[in-house]
N, C-alpha and C positions, 0 to 999 in steps of 0.2 A: 319632223326634225327629232332625232333621237335625244332623249335626255342624258345628262352627263353621268347619271348612275348606270344606266344601261351600257354606255360606251366604256365606263371603267370595268364593268362586269365582263363585257366582250373581250377587253384586253386581257384581263385576268385569264379567261378561258383560252384565248390564243397562246398566251405564254405557258400555260399548263401543257397545251398540245405540243409546243416546242420542245418543253422539258421531256416529254414522253418520247418524241422523235429522237432526242439526243440519246436517251437510254438505250433505245433500239440500235442506233448506229452513231456512236460517239464520233464527233469530227470538230476540229477547231473552227471551221467556218459556221457550223450550226451553233456552237457556243457563242460565237460572235453575233450571230443573228439574235439570240436570246438576249444578249447583253444590250444590243442596240434597241430592240423592242422595249426592254425594261427602262432603258435610259430616256427614251422619248415619252413613255407613259409617265414616269416619275416627274420629269420636267413639266410636262403639261398639268399634272396634279398640282404641283407646287405653284405653278404660275396662276392657274385659273381656279382650281377647286379648294385647295387648302386655305387661301386667304378668306373665302367665303365662309367655309366651315368655322375657321376660327372666330369670325365676327357674328355669324348669324345662327349658329347651331348650338343647342345646350351642350356643355362639356366640350365645345369646339376646340378651345385653346389647347386643352390636353390632347385631344384626339389628333388634331393637326400636328402638334408637337411631336408626338410619338410616330406619326406616320412620316415625319421628315427625318426623325432619328433613325428609323428603320430604312428609309431611302439611303441615308447616309452610309449604313452598314453594307447595303446591298452595292452602292457605287465603289466602296472599297474592294469588295470581291470582283466586280467587273474590271476594275483596274488591274487586280492580280491575274485574272483570266486573260486579259488582252497582252500582259507581258510574259505569258508562259507558252511555250511551244511544245513542251512534254505533254503528250496526249493524256497519259496517266494522271499527271498533275492537274491538267484541265478538267479531266473527269471528276477528280476529287473535289475541285473548287466549284464546279457546276452543281455537285450534289449539295454541297454546303449552301450554295446560293439558292437551290430549289427549296431548301429547308427554311431559309430566311423569307423567301418570297411566299411560301404556304403559310407561314405564320402572319405575315403582313396581310395577305389577301383575306384570311380568316377574320383577323382583327377589323379590317375594313369593312368586310361583307356582314359581320355580326353587330357592329357598333356603329361606325361612322356612316355608312350609307343608309341604314334604316333611319337614323336619327336626322340625317340630312333630307331624306325623302319626306319625312314628316315636317321638318322645320322650314323647308324651302318652297314646297309646291310645285305643281307641274310647269307652270310657265317659267319660274325661275330656273328650274332644272333643265328645260330645253334651251333657254338662253345660254346657260352654262355649257350645255352640250356643244352648241355651235362654237363657243370660245375654246372649249377643250379640243374639238377637231382642228380648229385653226392652229392651236398651239402645237399640236403634234405634226402638222404638215411640214 
C-alpha cells in the first residue's frame, strides 16, 4: 500500500505534466482536466491529510492552515478558468494557476511532507494513503 506522502508527490508530478502539456498545446479541455485533478487532490488532502497534520505534526496547525489558504486561492482561479471561453484568457489564468501550484508544491514538499514523514511513521502514512486514495475516488 503506498503511503500518503508518495501519493501526494505522485499527484504533484502528474499535474506538473499536465501543465507542460497545456504549454505545448493550449486547449480548454486540458485546462479543465488540470482543474479537475487539482480539485480532487486538494479535497482529499483537506479531508484526510491536513486534519492529521494539524493534530499530530510539529507546526502542523500553521502548515495545514497555509495549505488550505493556498487551496482557496487555487480554487478561485479554477472557478475563473471554468467560466472563461476565450483561450487567450484561459492561458493567462492557467499560467497564474501554475505559479500558485508550484509555490504550494514547493512549500508542501520542503516543509509539510518531511515533517509528516518524521512525525507519523510508516504504518500511519500507509493507513492515510488508503484513506487518501478512497477520498480521491
